[in-house]
N, C-alpha and C positions, 0 to 999 in steps of 0.2 A: 261172166261179164255183167257189168252194171251199166244201165242206161240212165242218163240224166237229161231231162227235158225241161228247159226254162220257158217261161211265158210271162207276159205282163209289161214288157218294155214299151217304149213309145216316145212321143214328143210331149213335153210339158213345159209350161212357163215357169220362170223362177218363182220360188215360193210354193210351188205346187207339190203334189204327192203322186207317188206310184207305188204299186205293190207287185213285187216279183214273186213268182212261184217256181219251185223246182221239184219235179216229181221223179222219184227213183224207182226203177224197176229192174227185173232180172235177178241176179245173184246178190240180193241185198244183204245177205248174211256176210258178205265180203266187205261191208262198210259199217262203221259205227260213229263216224264223225263227218259232218257236212258243213259247208260254209260257202261264202260268196266272195269272189274276186272281181276286179274290174281292170280294164286296160283302155286307157285313153290314147288317141293318136299320138305317136311319137314318144310314148312313155312306156315304162315297164309295167307289167301286170302287178297289181298290189292287192293285198288282203283288204276286204271291206269289213266283213264280220264272219265269225265262225264259232261253232260250238267246240269246246275242248272235250277230251275224253272223259273228264269228270263232270261234264254237264255245264260247266261255266261258259261264259261267252267272252270272246275278244272282239273289240271294235277298233278300227283305225281311228286315230285321233281326229281326223278330218270329218268323221261322220258321227261321232259320239253326241248323243242328245238329239240327233235328227233321224237316224236309221235304227230300226229294230229288227233283229232276226228272231224268228220263232219256228216252231216245227209242230207237225201233226204226225206222231209216230204211227197212228192207225192208217194213215194215208201215205206213209213214206214220203212226206212232202215237207220241204223247208221253204219258208217265206222270208222276204226282205221288204219290210215296210219302210219306204223312203219319204220323209216329210221335209218341208222347208228346203226343197231342192235348189241347188245353185248351178250356174253354168259350168263350174268346174267339176260337177258330178257327171258331166257328159262322158260316156264311155260305153264299151261293150261289157256287160256284166255276165260273169260265168259262175255257174254252180259247180262245186267241186266236192269230191267225197274221198275218204281214205279209211283205212283200217288201223286204228290205234293199237299198239303204240308206234306204228310206222308214222313218220312225219310227212312223208311225201304223199301228195294227193294223186291217187292213181287214176281217178275217173273225173272227167270233165264234160260239162254240157256243151252245146253248140254256141252258146252265147246269145244274149238278147241286147239290142241297142237301146240305150237310154240317152235321149237328147234333151237338154234343158236350155231353152232359148225362147226369146220373145217371138 
């Protein structure tokens, strides 16, 4: 089993920044791809940013140029730097992990709330 623990969510004003962290532990040899998803109230969960199996990165169009995903392999941690936040970024953000070439994310964190509001 793999455990994913997110941190760094909170309340921020529009235009502000937050940095989310996701630390993986347990059977980390079972994963080789990590990413971030989010789910806003009444909406489906959507991909925010994720590494691909070849090391490239995919971003949702809505966050390109504002969000940056990065990782520290030594710490088994993935980060999501979120800048120029907008109210529509308000959601629960989830860290996810999978073992490529499988496409399904098998492991999920508990989620961290991000609220962008005045």
